[in-house]
C-alpha positions as CSV (number, residue, x, y, z in Angstrom):
1,M,29.3,56.5,-17.2
2,A,26.2,55.7,-19.0
3,L,26.5,52.3,-18.8
4,L,27.8,52.7,-14.9
5,R,24.1,54.8,-14.6
6,A,22.1,51.5,-15.9
7,M,24.5,49.1,-13.7
8,P,21.7,48.8,-10.6
9,A,19.2,48.7,-12.7
10,L,20.3,45.7,-14.7
11,F,21.5,44.4,-11.4
12,L,18.4,44.4,-9.8
13,R,16.6,43.0,-13.4
14,L,19.2,39.9,-13.4
15,Q,19.0,39.6,-9.3
16,A,15.0,39.2,-10.3
17,A,15.3,36.6,-12.9
18,A,17.8,34.5,-11.3
19,L,14.9,35.0,-8.2
20,A,12.3,33.4,-10.8
21,A,15.1,30.8,-12.3
22,V,15.4,29.0,-8.6
23,L,11.3,29.7,-7.4
24,L,10.9,27.8,-11.0
25,A,13.4,25.0,-10.5
26,Y,12.2,24.6,-7.4
27,A,8.5,24.4,-8.2
28,G,9.2,22.4,-10.6
29,G,11.2,19.9,-8.9
30,A,8.5,19.3,-6.0
31,A,6.2,18.7,-8.7
32,A,8.4,16.1,-10.1
33,Q,9.2,14.7,-6.9
34,S,5.3,14.0,-5.7
35,A,3.4,13.7,-9.3
36,G,1.1,10.6,-9.7
37,T,-1.5,10.0,-8.1
38,V,-2.0,7.6,-4.4
39,F,-5.5,5.7,-3.9
40,T,-6.6,4.5,-0.9
41,A,-9.5,1.9,0.1
42,D,-11.8,3.7,3.1
43,E,-13.1,0.9,4.3
44,T,-15.6,3.2,6.7
45,G,-16.8,5.1,4.0
46,G,-17.8,2.5,1.3
47,S,-15.4,4.4,-1.5
48,I,-12.0,4.5,-3.1
49,S,-10.6,7.8,-3.3
50,A,-7.6,9.0,-6.2
51,I,-5.5,11.9,-4.4
52,D,-3.6,13.8,-7.6
53,L,-0.3,14.5,-6.4
54,T,0.6,17.3,-8.0
55,S,-2.7,19.3,-8.3
56,G,-3.3,17.9,-4.6
57,R,-7.3,17.1,-5.8
58,V,-9.1,14.3,-3.9
59,D,-11.9,12.4,-5.9
60,T,-13.7,10.3,-3.4
61,R,-15.8,7.7,-5.1
62,P,-18.4,5.2,-3.6
63,I,-18.0,1.8,-4.7
64,A,-20.3,-2.0,-4.0
65,V,-17.5,-2.9,-1.0
66,L,-16.2,-1.6,2.3
67,P,-13.0,-1.8,0.0
68,H,-10.3,-3.4,3.1
69,N,-7.6,-3.4,0.0
70,V,-6.7,-1.4,-3.5
71,Q,-3.9,-2.1,-5.7
72,V,-2.8,-0.7,-9.5
73,T,-2.1,-3.3,-12.3
74,G,1.2,-2.9,-14.0
75,D,0.0,-0.8,-17.1
76,G,-1.9,1.8,-14.5
77,R,-5.0,0.8,-16.4
78,Q,-6.9,-0.5,-13.2
79,V,-7.7,0.0,-10.3
80,L,-8.4,-3.3,-8.1
81,A,-10.5,-3.5,-4.9
82,T,-11.4,-6.1,-2.4
83,G,-13.7,-5.9,0.5
84,M,-17.1,-7.2,1.7
85,R,-20.5,-6.0,0.0
86,A,-21.6,-2.9,2.1
87,D,-24.4,-5.1,2.7
88,A,-22.7,-7.7,4.8
89,G,-20.4,-5.9,6.7
90,D,-17.6,-7.6,8.8
91,A,-16.3,-7.2,12.2
92,A,-12.8,-8.1,11.5
93,H,-12.0,-5.4,8.6
94,G,-14.9,-3.6,8.2
95,P,-17.6,-1.9,10.4
96,K,-20.5,-3.5,12.2
97,R,-23.2,-5.4,10.2
98,R,-26.2,-2.9,9.4
99,K,-29.2,-3.3,11.3
100,G,-31.2,-5.7,9.5
101,H,-28.2,-7.0,7.4
102,A,-26.6,-10.6,8.4
103,A,-23.1,-11.5,6.0
104,H,-23.2,-14.4,4.1
105,H,-20.8,-17.4,2.6
106,G,-19.6,-15.5,-0.7
107,G,-19.9,-12.3,0.2
108,G,-16.5,-10.6,-0.6
109,M,-16.3,-9.0,-4.0
110,L,-13.2,-7.7,-6.0
111,V,-14.2,-4.4,-8.0
112,V,-12.2,-3.8,-11.1
113,L,-11.9,-0.2,-12.0
114,D,-11.0,2.2,-15.0
115,A,-8.3,4.4,-14.3
116,T,-8.2,5.7,-17.3
117,A,-10.4,8.6,-17.3
118,A,-10.7,11.7,-15.3
119,A,-13.0,10.3,-12.4
120,L,-12.3,6.1,-11.2
121,A,-15.7,4.2,-13.0
122,T,-16.2,0.6,-12.2
123,V,-16.1,-2.1,-14.9
124,A,-16.6,-5.4,-13.5
125,E,-17.7,-6.0,-9.7
126,I,-16.3,-10.5,-9.4
127,P,-17.9,-12.6,-6.5
128,L,-15.0,-14.2,-4.2
129,G,-14.9,-15.9,-1.1
130,P,-16.8,-14.9,2.3
131,H,-13.8,-12.8,4.0
132,P,-11.2,-11.2,0.8
133,A,-8.2,-9.3,2.2
134,H,-5.7,-8.2,0.0
135,V,-4.8,-8.7,-3.5
136,V,-1.5,-7.8,-6.4
137,T,-1.8,-8.6,-10.0
138,D,0.9,-10.4,-12.3
139,K,3.0,-9.0,-13.9
140,A,0.8,-8.6,-17.3
141,G,-2.2,-7.7,-15.7
142,A,-4.0,-11.2,-16.5
143,F,-4.3,-12.6,-13.1
144,A,-5.3,-11.3,-9.6
145,F,-4.0,-13.0,-6.6
146,V,-6.4,-12.3,-3.7
147,T,-6.2,-13.6,0.1
148,D,-9.2,-15.2,1.6
149,S,-9.2,-15.8,5.6
150,A,-12.4,-17.2,6.0
151,E,-11.5,-20.3,3.2
152,N,-7.2,-20.2,4.5
153,A,-6.9,-20.0,0.7
154,V,-5.3,-17.3,-2.0
155,L,-8.0,-17.5,-4.9
156,V,-6.3,-16.7,-8.2
157,V,-8.7,-14.0,-10.6
158,D,-8.3,-14.6,-14.7
159,L,-9.8,-10.7,-14.8
160,A,-10.3,-10.8,-18.9
161,A,-13.2,-14.0,-17.8
162,R,-13.7,-12.0,-14.9
163,Q,-14.2,-15.3,-12.4
164,V,-12.5,-17.2,-9.9
165,A,-10.1,-19.9,-11.6
166,A,-8.6,-21.8,-9.1
167,R,-7.9,-21.6,-4.9
168,I,-4.9,-22.2,-3.5
169,G,-4.1,-23.1,-0.1
170,A,-2.3,-21.1,2.7
171,G,-1.5,-20.8,6.5
172,A,-4.4,-20.0,8.7
173,Y,-5.7,-16.4,8.1
174,P,-3.8,-15.4,5.2
175,H,-4.2,-11.6,5.0
176,G,-1.0,-9.4,3.2
177,L,0.8,-11.0,0.3
178,R,3.2,-9.3,-2.2
179,L,4.4,-10.9,-5.5
180,S,8.2,-11.6,-5.8
181,P,10.2,-8.9,-9.0
182,D,10.8,-11.7,-11.2
183,G,7.3,-12.4,-10.7
184,R,7.2,-16.7,-9.7
185,E,6.4,-16.9,-6.0
186,L,4.1,-14.7,-3.8
187,Y,5.0,-14.5,0.4
188,V,1.5,-14.6,1.8
189,A,1.5,-13.1,5.6
190,N,-0.6,-15.8,7.6
191,M,-2.0,-14.4,10.9
192,K,-3.4,-16.6,12.6
193,D,-0.4,-19.2,11.8
194,A,2.7,-17.0,12.9
195,S,3.9,-17.7,9.0
196,V,4.2,-17.1,6.0
197,S,3.0,-19.5,2.7
198,V,5.2,-19.3,-0.5
199,I,3.5,-19.8,-3.4
200,D,4.9,-21.1,-7.0
201,V,2.4,-19.0,-9.3
202,A,2.9,-21.2,-12.2
203,A,2.4,-24.3,-10.3
204,R,-0.8,-23.0,-8.5
205,A,0.7,-24.3,-5.3
206,E,2.5,-23.5,-1.8
207,V,6.3,-24.9,-1.8
208,A,7.0,-23.8,1.5
209,R,5.7,-22.2,4.4
210,V,7.9,-20.4,6.8
211,A,8.0,-19.7,10.8
212,V,8.4,-15.8,11.4
213,G,6.3,-14.9,14.7
214,K,3.6,-13.5,16.5
215,S,0.5,-12.0,14.1
216,P,2.3,-11.5,10.8
217,V,-0.3,-9.3,8.7
218,Q,1.8,-8.3,6.0
219,V,5.2,-8.5,3.6
220,G,7.7,-6.7,1.6
221,F,9.9,-7.6,-1.1
222,T,13.1,-6.4,-1.6
223,P,13.4,-4.8,-5.3
224,D,16.5,-7.4,-5.8
225,G,14.1,-10.1,-3.9
226,S,16.5,-11.3,-1.8
227,R,14.5,-10.6,1.1
228,V,11.2,-10.5,2.1
229,F,10.0,-8.2,5.0
230,V,7.3,-9.4,7.8
231,S,5.5,-7.3,9.9
232,L,4.4,-8.5,13.3
233,H,1.6,-7.1,14.7
234,G,1.3,-9.3,17.6
235,E,5.2,-8.5,18.6
236,A,6.1,-4.5,17.8
237,R,8.5,-6.4,15.0
238,V,9.3,-7.1,11.3
239,A,11.1,-10.1,10.4
240,A,13.4,-10.6,7.5
241,I,13.1,-14.1,5.6
242,D,16.1,-14.4,2.9
243,T,14.6,-15.9,-0.2
244,S,17.2,-18.1,-0.8
245,T,16.7,-20.3,2.1
246,R,13.1,-19.4,3.3
247,R,14.8,-18.5,6.6
248,V,14.0,-15.9,8.8
249,V,17.6,-14.0,9.3
250,G,16.6,-11.6,11.9
251,K,14.4,-9.0,13.1
252,A,13.8,-5.3,13.5
253,A,12.3,-3.9,16.5
254,V,9.7,-1.1,15.6
255,G,6.8,0.5,16.5
256,R,3.7,-0.5,18.1
257,N,1.2,-3.1,15.9
258,P,2.7,-2.4,12.4
259,V,0.8,-3.4,9.6
260,Q,2.0,-2.8,6.4
261,V,5.7,-2.6,4.7
262,Y,7.3,-1.4,2.2
263,A,10.6,-0.7,1.0
264,T,12.8,2.3,-1.3
265,P,13.5,1.5,-5.0
266,D,16.7,1.3,-3.7
267,G,16.3,-1.6,-1.7
268,R,18.3,0.3,1.0
269,H,14.9,1.3,3.8
270,V,12.0,0.2,4.7
271,Y,9.1,2.0,5.9
272,V,7.0,0.0,8.5
273,A,3.3,1.8,9.0
274,N,2.9,1.6,12.8
275,Q,-0.8,1.5,13.7
276,G,-1.5,0.9,17.7
277,T,-4.7,-0.6,19.2
278,A,-8.1,1.3,18.6
279,K,-7.9,2.4,22.6
280,R,-4.4,3.3,21.7
281,P,-3.8,4.4,17.7
282,D,-0.2,4.9,16.8
283,N,0.8,7.8,14.3
284,T,4.2,6.5,13.7
285,V,6.1,5.2,10.5
286,S,10.1,3.1,11.4
287,V,12.1,3.5,9.2
288,I,15.0,0.6,8.8
289,A,17.8,-0.3,7.2
290,A,17.4,-3.2,4.7
291,D,20.7,-5.4,5.1
292,T,21.8,-4.3,8.6
293,L,17.9,-4.1,9.8
294,Q,19.0,-1.1,12.2
295,P,16.6,2.0,13.2
296,V,16.7,4.6,10.7
297,A,14.1,7.2,11.7
298,T,11.3,7.2,13.1
299,I,8.9,9.8,11.7
300,T,5.2,11.3,12.4
301,A,2.5,10.6,10.5
302,G,-1.5,10.6,11.5
303,S,-3.0,8.6,13.7
304,G,-3.7,4.6,13.2
305,A,-0.7,4.5,10.7
306,H,-1.9,1.9,8.8
307,G,-1.2,1.0,5.3
308,V,2.0,2.4,3.0
309,V,3.5,2.7,-0.3
310,V,7.1,4.4,-2.2
311,S,6.4,6.1,-4.8
312,D,8.2,4.5,-8.3
313,D,11.2,7.4,-8.4
314,G,11.5,6.3,-4.5
315,T,11.2,10.6,-3.4
316,R,8.1,9.7,-1.5
317,A,6.4,7.0,0.8
318,F,3.4,7.8,1.4
319,V,0.8,6.4,4.7
320,S,-3.2,6.0,5.5
321,N,-4.7,6.8,8.6
322,I,-7.2,5.2,9.5
323,V,-8.5,7.5,12.7
324,D,-7.6,10.9,11.1
325,N,-9.2,10.2,7.5
326,S,-5.8,11.1,5.9
327,V,-2.5,10.3,3.9
328,T,0.8,11.4,4.6
329,A,3.5,11.9,2.3
330,I,7.3,11.9,3.4
331,D,10.5,12.9,1.9
332,T,12.5,10.2,1.9
333,A,15.7,12.4,1.6
334,T,15.2,13.7,4.5
335,L,12.8,11.3,6.9
336,Q,10.4,14.2,7.2
337,A,6.6,14.5,6.6
338,V,5.7,17.1,4.2
339,N,2.1,17.1,3.0
340,T,-0.8,15.7,4.7
341,F,-4.3,14.9,2.1
342,K,-7.7,14.2,3.4
343,A,-9.0,10.8,1.8
344,G,-12.5,9.4,2.7
345,R,-13.3,7.5,5.4
346,G,-11.0,4.6,7.3
347,P,-8.4,4.8,4.6
348,N,-6.9,1.5,5.1
349,G,-5.0,-0.2,1.7
350,I,-3.0,2.2,-0.5
351,T,-1.5,2.4,-4.0
352,Y,0.3,4.3,-5.7
353,R,0.9,5.6,-9.6
354,A,3.6,7.1,-11.7
355,P,2.3,10.2,-13.3
356,R,0.6,8.4,-17.1
């Protein structure tokens, strides 16, 4: 009888314990799915924002350039940012020139930041050409590759020597670039050439040029390196290149004025940020199937959706919104926006670092 009298209270305690376990598991799962750090290049604000995805804390630090692009090195220890010096504003990438200042040759810079401490700290400022755009690094983190739109070249930067080691010719107005998964080739979007340059990394030479369509802005590889996707800003489409034949094998319709593209780690989907125009900003992200190029979803992000990156575990996509000064987090399983983080002014380029 005593046992029977104790059963309701025991049942309630077990029920509460089960509920607590479920809530703890949910919280742990959510944290695991959104752990790491997202960095944005805040071009208008002249800063880099570091977003801690676990705590939601945002640390925005001023740097010496108006950063257009940002990239974490492979070991996660450094963050690289490219842009024009703050006293040499650029009409195409950054705000208008300040009164009394003029842009000058060599106004570009690669800023190297130490990302091992709690707060970012500048460790090097490497002079570049007049108009740097995007940056990537090799797998070893020895060299950075930077597009210079004014010189129609890709600059090879020796990060240890802190200087430009070589210049590789590309098409007209090279902008976004990515390194192939095997590290052997760079694909470079040439905005005014309607083409993509293929660069042999070891030879430091352009070995092919692929016609893709109107105003290509950025490229993105599938994890196996078999395809490269190219955002066509002037067509509201994305072109797919077969890397074995170096030919366009199809195009997918996306939103207005697409900018950055990024494939998921499983190679199934490609995320495309649709920025729109200054007068009519777009706020959508198109998701397309990597194999069939068919539409999968259209997700609402923030105004002026520009940069996009996917976490290493594939659970989240992150989109920088230039007009909203924010970053949208997207759950790749549900294809829904699940969080918004504030960033510095005019977040442009974006990169992700897995938990250390």
